[in-house]
C-alpha positions as CSV (number, residue, x, y, z in Angstrom):
1,M,115.7,200.0,36.9
2,R,113.5,202.9,36.8
3,I,110.0,201.5,35.8
4,L,107.1,203.4,35.0
5,H,103.6,201.2,35.7
6,I,100.7,201.7,33.8
7,D,96.8,200.4,35.2
8,T,94.0,202.2,34.1
9,G,91.5,200.0,35.9
10,D,88.1,202.0,38.2
11,E,88.2,198.9,40.9
12,M,90.4,197.3,43.0
13,R,90.0,193.5,41.3
14,G,92.6,191.0,41.1
15,G,95.4,192.5,38.6
16,Q,95.1,195.7,40.6
17,H,95.9,193.6,43.6
18,Q,98.9,191.8,41.2
19,V,100.3,195.7,40.4
20,L,100.3,196.6,44.6
21,L,102.2,193.6,45.1
22,L,104.5,194.0,42.6
23,L,105.6,197.0,43.4
24,K,106.4,196.6,46.8
25,A,108.4,193.3,45.9
26,L,110.6,195.7,42.9
27,R,111.0,198.3,45.8
28,K,112.3,195.3,48.0
29,A,114.7,194.4,44.7
30,G,115.3,198.2,44.3
31,C,113.8,199.6,41.5
32,E,112.9,203.5,41.2
33,Q,108.8,202.9,40.4
34,S,105.8,205.7,39.4
35,L,102.1,204.9,38.9
36,L,100.2,206.4,36.1
37,V,96.3,205.8,36.5
38,R,93.5,207.0,34.5
39,H,91.6,209.0,37.3
40,A,91.4,209.0,41.4
41,G,90.6,205.2,43.2
42,P,91.7,202.3,45.4
43,L,94.6,201.1,43.0
44,G,95.9,204.7,43.4
45,D,95.0,205.4,46.8
46,L,96.8,202.0,48.3
47,A,100.2,203.1,46.4
48,K,100.1,206.2,47.6
49,S,99.9,205.6,50.9
50,A,102.3,202.8,50.6
51,G,105.0,205.7,49.9
52,F,104.6,205.3,45.6
53,P,104.6,208.1,43.3
54,V,100.9,208.6,41.6
55,R,100.0,210.1,38.5
56,I,96.6,211.1,37.1
57,G,96.7,211.2,33.5
58,G,96.2,209.7,29.9
59,L,98.3,209.3,26.6
60,R,100.1,213.2,27.3
61,S,100.9,211.7,30.8
62,T,102.5,208.7,29.4
63,F,104.8,210.6,27.3
64,R,106.0,213.3,29.4
65,L,106.6,210.2,32.1
66,S,108.0,207.5,29.6
67,R,110.9,209.7,28.8
68,S,112.4,209.4,32.3
69,V,112.3,206.1,32.7
70,D,114.1,202.4,31.3
71,I,110.8,200.7,30.9
72,V,106.8,201.0,30.6
73,H,104.9,198.4,32.3
74,A,101.5,198.5,30.7
75,H,99.0,196.6,33.2
76,D,95.9,196.7,31.4
77,A,94.2,196.6,27.6
78,R,94.2,200.5,27.9
79,A,97.2,200.8,29.5
80,H,98.4,198.4,26.4
81,L,97.2,200.8,23.9
82,W,98.6,204.1,25.5
83,S,101.7,202.5,25.5
84,A,101.4,201.5,21.8
85,T,100.6,205.2,21.1
86,A,102.8,207.3,23.0
87,S,105.6,205.3,24.9
88,A,109.0,207.2,24.5
89,A,110.1,204.1,26.1
90,R,110.7,200.5,25.5
91,F,107.0,199.0,26.9
92,V,106.2,195.2,28.5
93,V,102.3,194.4,28.5
94,S,101.1,191.9,31.1
95,R,98.1,189.8,29.8
96,R,96.1,188.3,32.0
97,V,92.9,186.7,30.4
98,A,92.6,184.0,28.2
99,F,90.1,185.4,25.6
100,P,90.9,185.3,22.2
101,I,92.5,188.7,20.9
102,K,91.3,190.3,18.2
103,R,92.6,190.0,14.6
104,T,92.1,193.9,13.6
105,P,94.8,195.7,11.5
106,A,94.5,198.4,14.6
107,S,94.8,195.2,17.1
108,R,97.8,193.7,15.1
109,W,99.3,197.3,15.2
110,K,98.9,197.3,18.5
111,Y,100.3,193.9,19.4
112,A,103.4,194.4,17.2
113,R,104.7,197.6,19.3
114,A,105.6,196.2,22.6
115,A,108.9,194.8,23.9
116,R,107.6,192.2,25.4
117,Y,104.5,190.4,26.7
118,L,104.2,189.0,30.7
119,A,101.8,186.1,30.1
120,V,100.0,184.9,33.7
121,S,100.4,181.4,32.5
122,Q,100.9,179.1,29.1
123,C,97.0,179.2,28.6
124,V,97.6,183.3,27.8
125,A,101.1,182.6,26.3
126,R,99.1,179.9,23.5
127,E,96.3,182.5,23.1
128,L,99.1,185.6,22.1
129,E,100.7,183.2,19.8
130,S,97.7,182.2,18.1
131,A,97.1,185.8,17.7
132,C,101.3,186.1,15.6
133,V,102.7,187.5,18.9
134,P,106.0,185.4,18.7
135,G,106.6,183.2,21.2
136,A,110.3,184.6,21.5
137,K,108.8,187.6,22.9
138,I,106.7,186.1,25.8
139,D,107.5,185.4,29.5
140,I,105.1,183.3,31.9
141,V,105.2,185.4,34.3
142,Y,102.6,184.3,37.1
143,D,100.5,186.0,39.7
144,S,101.6,186.1,43.5
145,V,100.0,186.0,46.7
146,E,101.3,186.9,50.1
147,T,102.2,184.2,51.9
148,Q,101.8,183.1,55.5
149,P,104.6,182.3,57.9
150,T,102.9,179.0,58.8
151,M,99.5,177.5,57.8
152,P,96.4,178.7,59.6
153,T,94.0,176.3,61.0
154,W,91.0,174.5,59.0
155,D,87.4,174.4,60.4
156,P,85.9,171.7,57.8
157,T,82.1,172.2,59.7
158,A,82.4,176.2,58.1
159,P,80.8,176.5,54.8
160,A,82.8,176.5,51.2
161,V,82.7,180.0,50.0
162,A,82.9,180.9,46.4
163,L,83.1,184.4,44.8
164,A,79.9,186.6,44.9
165,S,80.6,187.5,41.0
166,T,77.7,188.5,38.7
167,D,79.9,187.7,36.1
168,P,78.8,184.6,34.0
169,M,81.2,183.6,32.6
170,K,82.4,182.7,36.7
171,G,79.7,180.0,36.8
172,R,78.0,181.1,40.1
173,D,74.8,179.4,38.6
174,L,76.8,176.2,38.8
175,V,77.9,176.4,42.1
176,E,74.0,176.9,42.9
177,R,72.8,173.9,41.8
178,A,76.4,171.5,42.6
179,A,75.4,173.4,46.6
180,H,72.2,172.4,46.1
181,V,73.0,168.8,44.7
182,S,75.8,168.2,47.6
183,G,74.8,169.7,50.4
184,V,77.1,171.8,51.6
185,P,76.2,175.2,52.1
186,V,78.1,178.0,50.3
187,V,78.9,181.6,51.5
188,F,79.4,183.9,48.3
189,S,82.3,186.2,48.8
190,N,82.5,190.0,47.8
191,D,85.6,189.7,50.7
192,L,87.6,186.4,50.0
193,A,90.4,187.6,52.7
194,L,88.1,187.8,55.4
195,D,85.8,184.9,54.5
196,L,88.4,182.4,53.5
197,Q,89.5,182.1,56.9
198,R,86.5,180.8,57.6
199,A,85.9,178.1,55.2
200,S,85.9,174.7,54.9
201,M,86.8,174.8,51.1
202,F,87.1,177.1,48.1
203,V,84.8,176.4,44.9
204,Y,86.0,178.3,41.4
205,I,84.1,177.5,38.9
206,T,84.6,179.2,35.9
207,R,84.0,178.9,32.2
208,S,87.2,181.0,31.3
209,E,90.3,181.9,33.4
210,G,93.6,183.3,32.9
211,L,95.2,181.9,35.9
212,G,93.1,182.2,38.9
213,S,94.3,184.6,41.6
214,A,91.2,183.6,44.0
215,A,92.5,179.7,44.1
216,L,96.2,181.2,45.1
217,L,94.9,182.8,48.0
218,A,92.8,180.3,49.1
219,M,95.8,178.0,49.0
220,S,97.9,180.2,50.9
221,L,95.0,180.3,53.7
222,G,95.2,176.6,53.9
223,V,91.9,176.3,52.4
224,P,90.9,173.2,50.2
225,V,90.2,174.8,46.8
226,V,87.9,173.1,44.0
227,A,88.3,174.6,40.3
228,S,87.1,174.5,37.0
229,A,89.5,172.5,34.7
230,V,89.5,175.5,32.4
231,G,92.1,177.9,30.8
232,G,95.6,178.5,33.1
233,L,93.5,176.9,36.8
234,P,95.4,173.7,36.1
235,E,98.7,175.5,36.2
236,T,97.6,176.5,39.4
237,V,95.6,173.9,40.9
238,Q,97.3,170.1,40.6
239,H,94.7,168.0,40.5
240,Q,94.5,165.3,43.6
241,Q,97.8,167.2,44.4
242,T,97.0,170.8,45.4
243,G,93.5,170.8,44.7
244,L,90.4,169.2,42.9
245,L,89.9,169.8,39.1
246,T,86.1,169.3,38.0
247,G,84.5,169.6,34.7
248,N,81.5,172.4,34.5
249,E,78.5,170.0,35.7
250,E,77.1,170.5,38.5
251,R,76.8,166.7,40.0
252,T,80.8,166.4,39.2
253,I,81.6,170.1,41.2
254,A,79.7,168.3,43.7
255,R,81.1,165.2,43.9
256,A,84.5,166.9,44.5
257,M,82.9,169.4,47.3
258,R,81.9,166.2,49.2
259,R,85.0,164.6,48.7
260,I,86.7,167.0,50.4
261,L,84.6,166.6,53.2
262,E,84.1,162.9,53.6
263,E,88.5,162.4,53.0
264,P,89.6,164.3,55.9
265,D,93.7,162.6,54.9
266,L,93.1,163.8,51.2
267,A,91.8,167.3,52.3
268,G,94.7,167.1,54.5
269,Q,97.1,166.1,51.9
270,L,95.8,169.3,49.6
271,R,96.4,171.9,52.0
272,L,100.2,171.0,52.7
273,A,101.1,170.7,49.3
274,A,99.3,174.0,48.2
275,F,100.8,175.9,51.2
276,A,103.7,174.7,50.0
277,A,103.4,175.5,46.0
278,V,102.7,178.4,46.7
279,K,105.9,179.6,49.2
280,E,107.6,177.9,45.7
281,R,105.8,179.4,43.0
282,F,103.6,181.7,43.7
283,S,105.4,184.3,46.4
284,P,105.5,188.2,45.3
285,E,109.6,187.6,45.2
286,R,109.1,185.1,42.5
287,M,106.8,187.2,40.8
288,A,109.5,190.3,40.7
289,Q,112.3,187.9,39.7
290,D,110.3,186.7,36.9
291,T,108.8,190.3,35.8
292,L,113.0,191.5,35.8
293,A,114.8,189.3,34.2
294,S,111.6,190.0,31.7
295,Y,112.4,193.9,31.3
296,R,116.4,193.1,30.9
297,R,114.9,191.0,27.8
298,A,112.9,194.2,27.0
299,I,115.9,196.7,27.0
300,G,118.6,194.6,25.8
301,S,121.0,194.3,29.3
């Protein structure tokens, strides 16, 4: 299958990491792929260094490149608009956020154009349906994370780690207050892959979340997760099975953080179950299989 991926993001954020993982996993499945980006940036550089053809362009490039592929995969909102406007092939759209969708005529036109939607969670699928996207056009395709052959060791004496995001929806203010209440030191990280290697827990507090790929990363590294019970996070973190879910109040967050340190047997059980869940449900291979199934539905093969 020949696939044109379009991602117009300026930074290497969670969505771009997922595009790169998908490119690599689909290559193993025998797919021929290229990537269209808006301008030079980290995703294009990484994809090119991994051996994928990368093009820089916009609407004209979307039309020209889409004429020689079987399917176009739009990975963000601008890519969705480009595909709806200019794609000569059928296209699918990844929807990664749980924000409500606008109900304007232009939005209705854009959302009616895609052959299928790849929702990152049931939560996101419900938002699509609330915007009048038929459920029959939506597939659930979870994020993935590269798995480790064996579960890494865990240091309960290390500080907790949380995202260093300045986005007010990400709840850094709640984590700071919970850290004060609990007495658990927290490192706010700009490099989760590095800092989670020496973390007692990952505290992922947010006011809105499509799925939570950062939580998946922690789970894959054997780090216990404390996360908000919002959006798609309950599909990633099962309460008291693969992590602890909490309300967005500083004292409830603090109690969950203390449990990780004060109940080592529970922490050990969460780590083992989470590590197994990542391998079973959130591997790049599983994401590629589910994505290919959606492509085939989109082109009717």
